[in-house]
N, C-alpha and C positions, 0 to 999 in steps of 0.2 A: 518762830524760834530761831535762835542764833545758828543752830546747825543748818537749818533750812536756808538762811541768808548766806551762810558760808558756802553751802552747796550751790546755790544759784549764782553767787558771785564767781565761784570757781568755774562753773559751767560757762559763764559769760566770757571769762578770761580764755578758756580753752577754745571757744568759738572764735574769739577775736584772733587768737594765735593761728588757728586753722585758716581763717580768712587772710591774714597777713601772709602766711606761707603759700597759700594758693595764688595770691596776687604776685608774689615773688616768682613762683614757678612760671606763671603765665608770661610775666615780663621777660624772664630768662629765655623762655621758648621763643618769644617774639624776637628778642635780640639775637638768639642763635640762628633763627631762620633768616634774619636780615643779613647777618654776617656771612652765613652760608651762601645766600643768593649773591652777595657782592663778590665773594671769592670765586664762586662758580662762574659768574659772568666774566670776571677777569681772566680766569683760566680758559674759558670758552673763547674769549676774544683773542687771547694770546695764541691758542691752538689754531683758531681759524686764520689768524694772520700768518702763522707759520705755514699752514697748509696752502694758503693763497700764494705766499711767496714761492714755495716749492713748485706749485703748479705753474705760476707765472714764469718762473725761471725755465722750467721744462719747455713751455711754449716758446719763450724767447730764444732758447737754444735751437729748437726745431726750426723756427723761422730763419735764424741766422744760417743754419746749415742749408736750408733751402735756397737762400740768397747766394751762398758760396757755390752751391751746386749749379745754380742758374748761370753764375758768372763763368764757372769752369766749362759748362756746356756751351756757352756762347764763345768761349775761347777754343772750342773743339777739342777739349781734353777727352781722353777715352772714358767710356762709361765705368769701367772697372776702377779707374783712378778716382773718379768722382765718388763712387760708392765707398772706396777705401777711406778717402779723406773726410767724407761727411757722415758716413754711417747710414746713409739713406738707401732705401730699396730701389731696385731698378724700376719698378712700377711707379714709384713716386717721382723719381728723376725724369721718367718719360713724360709725366704730366706737366712738368715745369716748362 
């Protein structure tokens, strides 16, 4: 019957639309995940680089202060003066 044909064709259209929608959702989710991963990686690298630079700077400053303290110590500067100028502890200066 025509009603049955109409019903079956309408049912097929609805299944097709549902399939198209599901495919679109899956592709959007994949694209969103890809974009999120790219952004997260970029942010992670930027943050890691920033932390690395901060830590490297701290280490560099520490080493520079140790070299200054060593030079001051070899010039027989008083321990208190070395501590004041470098910010290093007595114990650390004693080990230089």
